[in-house]
ROSE-4610 file (N, C-alpha, C; in Angstrom, 1 decimal, always signed):
// ROSE-4610
residu = [M/M/M/L/L/L/V/V/V/T/T/T/E/E/E/A/A/A/T/T/T/I/I/I/L/L/L/A/A/A/L/L/L/A/A/A/M/M/M/L/L/L/S/S/S/V/V/V/A/A/A/L/L/L/F/F/F/L/L/L/A/A/A/L/L/L/V/V/V/R/R/R/L/L/L/A/A/A/R/R/R/G/G/G/P/P/P/S/S/S/L/L/L/P/P/P/D/D/D/Q/Q/Q/V/V/V/I/I/I/A/A/A/L/L/L/D/D/D/L/L/L/M/M/M/G/G/G/T/T/T/I/I/I/A/A/A/V/V/V/G/G/G/I/I/I/I/I/I/T/T/T/V/V/V/Y/Y/Y/A/A/A/I/I/I/A/A/A/T/T/T/Q/Q/Q/Q/Q/Q/P/P/P/V/V/V/F/F/F/L/L/L/D/D/D/V/V/V/A/A/A/I/I/I/V/V/V/L/L/L/A/A/A/L/L/L/I/I/I/A/A/A/F/F/F/L/L/L/G/G/G/T/T/T/V/V/V/A/A/A/F/F/F/A/A/A/R/R/R/Y/Y/Y/V/V/V/E/E/E/K/K/K/R/R/R/A/A/A/S/S/S/S/S/S]
num = [1/1/1/2/2/2/3/3/3/4/4/4/5/5/5/6/6/6/7/7/7/8/8/8/9/9/9/10/10/10/11/11/11/12/12/12/13/13/13/14/14/14/15/15/15/16/16/16/17/17/17/18/18/18/19/19/19/20/20/20/21/21/21/22/22/22/23/23/23/24/24/24/25/25/25/26/26/26/27/27/27/28/28/28/29/29/29/30/30/30/31/31/31/32/32/32/33/33/33/34/34/34/35/35/35/36/36/36/37/37/37/38/38/38/39/39/39/40/40/40/41/41/41/42/42/42/43/43/43/44/44/44/45/45/45/46/46/46/47/47/47/48/48/48/49/49/49/50/50/50/51/51/51/52/52/52/53/53/53/54/54/54/55/55/55/56/56/56/57/57/57/58/58/58/59/59/59/60/60/60/61/61/61/62/62/62/63/63/63/64/64/64/65/65/65/66/66/66/67/67/67/68/68/68/69/69/69/70/70/70/71/71/71/72/72/72/73/73/73/74/74/74/75/75/75/76/76/76/77/77/77/78/78/78/79/79/79/80/80/80/81/81/81/82/82/82/83/83/83/84/84/84/85/85/85/86/86/86/87/87/87/88/88/88/89/89/89]
x = [-23.3/-21.8/-21.2/-20.8/-20.2/-18.8/-18.1/-16.7/-16.8/-17.8/-17.9/-18.3/-19.2/-19.6/-18.5/-17.7/-16.6/-15.5/-15.3/-14.3/-14.7/-16.0/-16.5/-16.4/-16.8/-16.7/-15.3/-14.4/-12.9/-12.4/-12.7/-12.2/-12.8/-14.1/-14.7/-14.0/-13.7/-13.1/-11.6/-10.9/-9.6/-9.6/-10.6/-10.6/-10.8/-11.7/-11.9/-10.6/-9.9/-8.7/-7.6/-7.6/-6.7/-7.0/-8.2/-8.6/-8.2/-8.4/-8.1/-6.5/-5.8/-4.3/-3.9/-4.6/-4.3/-4.5/-5.6/-5.9/-4.7/-4.3/-3.2/-1.9/-1.7/-0.5/-0.5/-1.7/-1.8/-1.8/-2.3/-2.4/-1.4/-0.6/+0.4/+1.2/+1.2/+1.9/+3.4/+3.9/+5.4/+5.8/+7.0/+7.5/+7.4/+7.6/+7.4/+5.9/+5.0/+3.6/+3.3/+3.8/+3.6/+4.3/+5.4/+6.1/+5.3/+4.8/+4.0/+2.7/+2.1/+0.9/+1.3/+2.4/+2.8/+3.1/+3.7/+3.9/+2.6/+1.6/+0.3/-0.4/-0.2/-0.8/-0.2/+1.1/+1.7/+1.2/+1.0/+0.4/-1.0/-1.8/-3.2/-3.2/-2.2/-2.2/-1.8/-1.0/-0.7/-2.0/-2.8/-4.0/-5.0/-5.1/-6.0/-5.5/-4.2/-3.7/-4.0/-3.9/-4.1/-5.6/-6.5/-7.9/-8.3/-7.7/-7.9/-7.4/-6.3/-5.8/-6.7/-7.3/-8.2/-9.5/-10.0/-11.2/-11.1/-10.0/-9.8/-9.1/-8.7/-8.1/-6.8/-6.1/-4.8/-3.7/-3.0/-2.0/-0.7/-0.6/+0.6/+0.6/-0.6/-0.7/-0.1/+0.0/+0.6/+2.1/+2.7/+4.2/+4.3/+3.4/+3.4/+3.3/+2.3/+2.1/+3.3/+4.0/+5.2/+6.3/+6.5/+7.5/+7.2/+5.9/+5.5/+5.7/+5.5/+5.7/+7.1/+8.0/+9.4/+10.0/+9.5/+9.9/+9.4/+8.2/+7.7/+8.5/+8.8/+9.6/+11.0/+11.7/+13.0/+12.9/+11.8/+11.7/+11.5/+10.8/+10.6/+11.9/+12.7/+14.0/+14.9/+14.9/+15.8/+15.4/+14.1/+13.7/+14.0/+13.9/+14.3/+15.8/+16.6/+18.1/+18.3/+17.6/+17.7/+17.4/+16.3/+15.9/+16.9/+17.4/+18.4/+19.7/+20.2/+21.4/+21.1/+19.9/+19.6/+19.5/+19.1/+18.9/+20.3/+21.2/+22.5/+23.5/+23.1/+24.0/+23.8]
y = [+16.9/+16.9/+15.9/+16.4/+15.6/+15.0/+15.9/+15.5/+14.3/+14.4/+13.3/+12.0/+12.1/+10.8/+10.3/+11.2/+10.7/+10.1/+10.6/+10.0/+8.6/+8.5/+7.2/+6.2/+6.6/+5.7/+5.3/+6.3/+6.0/+5.0/+5.3/+4.4/+3.0/+2.9/+1.6/+0.8/+1.5/+0.9/+0.5/+1.3/+1.0/-0.2/-0.3/-1.4/-2.7/-2.7/-3.9/-4.3/-3.3/-3.6/-4.1/-3.6/-4.1/-5.5/-5.9/-7.2/-8.2/-7.8/-8.6/-8.8/-7.7/-7.9/-8.8/-8.8/-9.7/-11.1/-11.4/-12.7/-13.1/-12.3/-12.6/-12.9/-12.1/-12.3/-13.7/-14.1/-15.4/-16.6/-16.4/-17.5/-17.4/-16.4/-16.3/-17.5/-18.0/-19.2/-19.1/-17.9/-17.8/-16.6/-16.5/-15.4/-14.0/-13.9/-12.6/-12.1/-13.1/-12.7/-12.2/-12.8/-12.3/-10.9/-10.7/-9.4/-8.3/-8.6/-7.6/-7.3/-8.4/-8.1/-7.3/-7.5/-6.7/-5.2/-5.1/-3.7/-3.0/-3.8/-3.2/-2.8/-3.6/-3.2/-1.9/-1.8/-0.5/+0.7/+0.5/+1.5/+1.9/+0.9/+1.1/+1.8/+1.4/+2.1/+3.6/+3.9/+5.3/+6.0/+5.3/+5.9/+6.1/+5.2/+5.3/+6.5/+6.6/+7.7/+9.0/+9.1/+10.3/+10.7/+9.8/+10.1/+10.5/+9.9/+10.3/+11.7/+12.0/+13.4/+14.4/+14.1/+15.0/+15.1/+14.0/+14.0/+14.7/+14.6/+15.3/+16.7/+17.0/+18.3/+18.5/+17.4/+17.4/+17.0/+18.0/+17.8/+17.1/+17.0/+16.3/+14.8/+14.2/+12.8/+12.6/+13.6/+13.5/+13.2/+13.7/+13.4/+11.9/+11.4/+10.0/+9.1/+9.5/+8.8/+8.8/+10.0/+10.1/+9.1/+9.1/+8.2/+6.8/+6.4/+5.0/+4.6/+5.6/+5.3/+5.1/+5.9/+5.7/+4.4/+4.0/+2.8/+1.6/+1.6/+0.6/+0.5/+1.6/+1.6/+1.0/+1.4/+0.8/-0.7/-1.2/-2.6/-3.3/-2.7/-3.3/-3.3/-2.3/-2.2/-3.3/-3.4/-4.4/-5.8/-6.1/-7.4/-7.6/-6.6/-6.8/-7.1/-6.4/-6.7/-8.2/-8.6/-10.0/-11.0/-10.8/-11.7/-11.6/-10.4/-10.3/-11.1/-11.0/-11.7/-13.2/-13.6/-15.0/-15.6/-14.9/-15.4/-15.5/-14.6/-14.6/-15.7/-16.2/-17.2/-18.6]
z = [+1.8/+2.0/+1.0/-0.1/-1.1/-0.7/+0.0/+0.4/+1.4/+2.3/+3.3/+2.7/+1.7/+1.0/+0.2/-0.4/-1.3/-0.4/+0.8/+1.6/+2.2/+2.5/+2.9/+1.8/+0.6/-0.5/-0.8/-0.7/-1.0/+0.1/+1.3/+2.4/+2.3/+1.9/+1.7/+0.5/-0.6/-1.7/-1.4/-0.6/-0.2/+0.8/+1.6/+2.5/+1.8/+0.8/+0.0/-0.7/-1.3/-2.0/-1.0/+0.2/+1.2/+1.6/+1.7/+2.0/+0.9/-0.4/-1.5/-1.6/-1.3/-1.3/-0.1/+1.0/+2.1/+1.7/+0.9/+0.4/-0.5/-1.4/-2.3/-1.5/-0.5/+0.3/+1.0/+1.5/+2.1/+1.1/+0.0/-1.0/-2.1/-2.1/-3.2/-3.5/-4.7/-5.0/-4.9/-5.1/-5.1/-4.3/-4.0/-3.2/-3.9/-5.2/-5.8/-5.7/-5.9/-5.7/-4.3/-3.3/-2.0/-1.7/-2.3/-2.1/-2.8/-4.0/-4.7/-4.0/-3.4/-2.6/-1.4/-0.7/+0.4/+0.0/-1.2/-1.7/-2.0/-2.6/-2.8/-1.6/-0.5/+0.8/+1.3/+1.1/+1.5/+0.7/-0.5/-1.4/-1.0/-0.7/-0.3/+1.1/+2.0/+3.3/+3.1/+2.1/+1.8/+1.3/+0.5/+0.1/+1.2/+2.2/+3.3/+4.2/+4.4/+5.2/+4.5/+3.2/+2.5/+2.6/+2.4/+2.5/+3.9/+4.9/+6.3/+6.5/+6.0/+6.1/+5.5/+4.4/+3.7/+4.5/+5.1/+5.8/+7.1/+7.8/+9.1/+8.9/+7.7/+7.4/+8.3/+8.4/+9.2/+8.2/+7.6/+6.6/+7.2/+8.5/+9.1/+8.7/+8.5/+8.1/+6.7/+5.9/+4.5/+4.7/+5.7/+5.9/+6.2/+7.0/+7.3/+6.1/+5.2/+4.0/+3.1/+3.0/+2.2/+2.7/+4.0/+4.6/+4.4/+4.5/+4.3/+2.8/+1.9/+0.5/+0.2/+0.8/+0.6/+1.1/+2.3/+2.9/+2.0/+1.6/+0.7/-0.6/-1.2/-2.4/-2.1/-1.1/-0.8/-0.5/+0.1/+0.2/-1.1/-2.0/-3.3/-4.1/-4.0/-4.7/-4.1/-2.8/-2.1/-2.6/-2.7/-3.2/-4.6/-5.4/-6.9/-7.0/-6.1/-6.2/-5.7/-4.7/-4.2/-5.3/-6.0/-7.1/-8.2/-8.5/-9.6/-9.3/-8.0/-7.6/-7.6/-7.2/-7.1/-8.5/-9.5/-10.8/-11.5/-11.2/-11.8/-11.2/-10.1/-9.4/-10.0]
């Protein structure tokens, strides 16, 4: 079962990446580093949800992944606007 092995490998790799992003979030020296780590965690969560949707053959989870990706994108845009306004003041 190549698909089963591939999903297990993908979930393992994504879990390691999520842990490393969590470490960056906790140790980030500045606020932008922490926000980027949080955005990365959102992106990894979208990947985990997508792999889970493929593994369980439930396409409804892809809708959840799309919504999470949009929310993470809006958060990143909001932070970028905040930094831009703070730099111009």
